[in-house]
C-alpha positions in Angstrom: 206.3 95.7 88.6 204.1 98.5 89.3 206.5 101.2 87.5 206.2 99.0 84.4 202.7 99.0 84.7 203.0 102.3 84.7 205.3 103.0 82.1 203.1 100.3 79.6 199.9 101.8 80.3 201.2 105.4 79.4 203.5 103.5 76.3 200.8 102.1 74.9 198.0 104.9 75.5 201.0 107.0 73.8 200.8 104.6 70.7 197.5 105.0 70.4 197.5 108.9 69.5 201.0 108.9 68.0 201.8 105.7 66.7 204.3 103.1 67.9 207.7 104.8 66.9 206.5 108.4 68.6 205.9 106.7 71.6 209.5 104.4 71.8 211.0 107.3 71.2 209.8 109.6 73.7 209.2 107.3 76.5 213.0 106.3 76.1 214.1 108.9 78.7 212.0 106.7 81.6 214.5 104.2 81.5 216.4 106.0 83.9 214.0 106.1 86.5 213.0 103.1 85.8 216.7 101.9 86.9 217.1 104.5 89.8 213.8 101.8 91.1 215.5 98.4 89.8 218.7 98.4 91.3 218.5 101.2 94.1 220.0 99.0 96.4 223.1 99.0 94.3 222.9 102.5 93.3 223.3 103.0 97.2 226.2 102.2 97.4 227.5 104.5 95.0 226.2 107.4 96.4 226.7 107.3 100.2 230.4 108.4 98.7 228.9 110.3 97.0 226.5 112.3 99.7 229.4 114.0 101.5 228.4 111.9 104.2 224.2 112.7 104.3 223.4 109.5 102.8 223.7 107.0 105.2 223.2 103.2 104.4 219.8 102.8 106.8 219.0 105.3 104.0 220.2 105.7 100.5 218.2 103.0 98.9 215.1 104.7 100.4 216.5 107.9 98.6 217.7 106.9 96.1 214.2 104.7 95.1 212.1 107.6 96.1 214.1 109.8 93.7 213.4 106.8 90.9 209.7 107.1 91.9 209.3 111.3 91.9 210.7 111.7 88.4 209.1 108.5 86.9 205.6 110.2 88.0 206.7 113.7 86.7 207.8 112.8 83.2 204.3 110.6 82.9 202.2 113.3 84.2 204.1 115.5 81.6 203.8 113.0 78.6 200.1 112.4 79.4 199.4 115.9 80.5 195.7 116.1 78.7 194.8 113.5 80.8 195.3 115.9 84.2 191.8 118.5 85.3 
């Protein structure tokens, strides 16, 4: 829910300044990190096989979710860099 709230807030703020269509197109790239966050367990199973052994069943879902969160935060900061000090 937190990830969706962050994206919705950024989308609304961007829409107010740049228009709705531009905001939706500009935030389309946020779908991938949301999928990583929301479907971490399912993606972790595939990541374990593809990792060559450094991901294990006990840490794979956490790492996939962490990558999703980091990607999401970096993209939101990039989209809203005028909010940074």
